[in-house]
N, C-alpha and C positions, 0 to 999 in steps of 0.2 A: 588545233587540238593537241594537246601534250602526249606523247608516246612514251610510257614506262619500259625502260630496257629491262631486260631479263636479271641483270644484276641487281636492278633496284626491287624487281619483283620478289627475287631471292631473299634480298635484305629484310623486306617487309613480312615476309613469311616466318624469318628467323626471329623478328621483332615480336611477332604475334605468338611465337611459341614459348618465349621466354616470357613475356607477360602472362601467358595464359598459366603456365607452370608456376609461376611466381602467385599467382592470385590462387591456383589450386592448394597450394599450401597454406597460404593465408586464411582461406576458408575451412580449410582442414582444422587449422590451429583454432580458428575461432569456434568452431563445432566443438573440439574437443574440450575446450577452457569452458563454454558455455554448459555442455553436458556435466562437466565435471563438478561446476558450482552447483548444478541442480541435484545431483547427487549429495553433495556435500550438506546442501539442506535438508535432505531426506534422512542423511546419517544424524544431523543435530536433531531432529525430530524423533526420530528412533530413540534416541539416547535420553532426551526428556521424558519421553513415554516411560522408559525403562525405569527411569529414576522415581516417578510418580507410582508405578506399579510396586517398587520396592518398598517405597515409603507405607503403601497401603498394607502390603505383605508382612510388614514388619511391626506396624505401630498399631494395626488395626486387628485385634484378636478375634474379632466377629467376621472378618472379610473371607477366612479359610482360603486364602490365595498362597498355594504354595508352588513358587516359581521353578521349582526342581522339576516339576511335572511337565511334560510335553505339551500337554492341552492347555495350560496355561501359557507356556511360552509361544504358543502359536498367535496369541495376540499382538506378540512384539515382531515375529516373523512376517505376519501379515502386513504389518504397516512397512515392513522393510523389504516389500515386494519389488523386485526389478533389482536388486544388490546381490542376488545370486545365494541367499541365505537358506532358502527352504529347500527339502530333500523331494517333497512330493506336492501333491494338489491339496494335500489337507495342512500344508504349511508346517509341517513338521521340521524343525531344524536339521542342517544337514551338517555332521561332523566334520565334512571335506568340502564345504562349499566356500563361498568369497566372504565370508564375514564373521564375526564373532560379539557377542555381547557379554560383559562380566558386571556383575552387580555384587558389591563388596559393602560391607560394614566394618569400620575400623573404630576401635576405642583405645583410649589413652587409660590403661589400667590404673585405678587410684584406690581409695579407702572404698568405696561402694563395692566395686569388683570384689577386691578381698575378702571384704564380708560375706558376699554373696557365695562366694566359691571355695572358701576354706572351712575346716571343720576343726574345732578346738584349738582355733589360732584366735589370737587377743591382738589389738593393737597396741603400741604404733606398729603401721605394715611398714614391712620392708621386703627385699628379696629373700631373705631368710625364712620367712613365715607366708610370703605370697610371692612365688617365684617370677610373676609376671609384673609386680608392681612397677609404675612408671614406665613401662613400655609400650609399644603399641603393638595391637594384636587384632587377628581376625576375630569377628563375632558373628558374621556373616558372609558367604560365598556361594555365589551361583555363575555357573559358565554356561553360555547359550552358543551353539554353533560350534565354528571351528577353533576349538581351544587346543589343537595341537600346534596348528600354524602361528597362532597370537596367545598371548598370556596378558592378564592385567599389569599394568605398570608397577604395581604394589607387589607382585609376585604371585606364587601358586600355593595355596595351603595343601597339606597332607590331606587325601582323599580320607582317610580314617579318622580326621579331626571335624569333618562336616557331617552334620546329622542330617537324616532325610528330608528336611524343610530347608536345608541351607544354613541353619544355625549352628553356633558352637556352644557346648556346654557351658555354663557357668563356672563349673570347677576347672575346665580346661582354660578357659578365659583369665582364671587367676593361677593356676599353677603349672599349665601344660608349656613350656618353652618353644614346642615345636610350632606354637600359633603365633610367635613373635613375629612382626616385619621390621625389617631394618628401619631405624628411625629416618635414615637419610632418604630412603624411598617415600616415606610420608611427608617429611618437612619441607621436601620439593614442591608439594602441592598444597599441603595445609599444616596449620599448627594447632594441636587441641590443648585443653587444659586437663587435669586429672578429671577422670571419670565423663569426659564429654567423646562424644563419638560423630563420625561423619558417616552418611550414606552416599556412596560414589558409584554412578553407571559409567560404564566405558563401551565403545564400541569401534570396532574396527570394519573397514570394507575396503576390497580390492575392486577399484571401478576401471580397470584396464580395458574393459568392454566396451567403454565409450571411445577408445582410441580409432581414429581413423587410419593412421600409419603407424608403423611400428616406432617412430622415432618419437611420437606423441604421447608414450605410455605415461598416464598419471600415476603418483604415487598411491599409497595406500591412505584412505582417509581415515584419521582416528579423532574423535570427539569424546568430551569427558564431562559429566555434569556432578556437582558435589553438592549436596543439601545437608 
């Protein structure tokens, strides 16, 4: 019968400890990656739902869906359950939570917007009689959640330019230069023709809560849907 020496036993224990530590870190990494992928899928679903609600709010006048109101924002916050975006059991959005949703309508101002938003002016349109002609502008903006930590990739319009239902007045779309968006920010994602618009939903979520060890801190997840 073979007899193990003390040195061999000690070596075996050391090898076992090394393997155990290595496996622990591997399992922790696998758990973090898996949990993060699950959160990423949830963020993408929330963003798509936000886009659908925004389309409904903007295009269906009979829907009476004002997404500025917390009672309607709860629809999205419920779907974001587990992302740390709720402030209470009623799923009211938290302004200091772990995520934010931005809903935006962007228009490239053309003749249609100039005609609708100017008074006493006649074509041909230019920046002399329609200040925002051929510029990208906000036509709708709603921020849900922690909009102090995060902002839309397209910027943030002035609060005074946004009406109580999230829309921008036709006159401002045509003539108020403060609603302009730098073209570079828009064209990095989309290109519009004159009088065309895009509806954009963006979601940010800090999913660091799924980390097992501090060295596995995952990044903030960002997802965008353009319709």
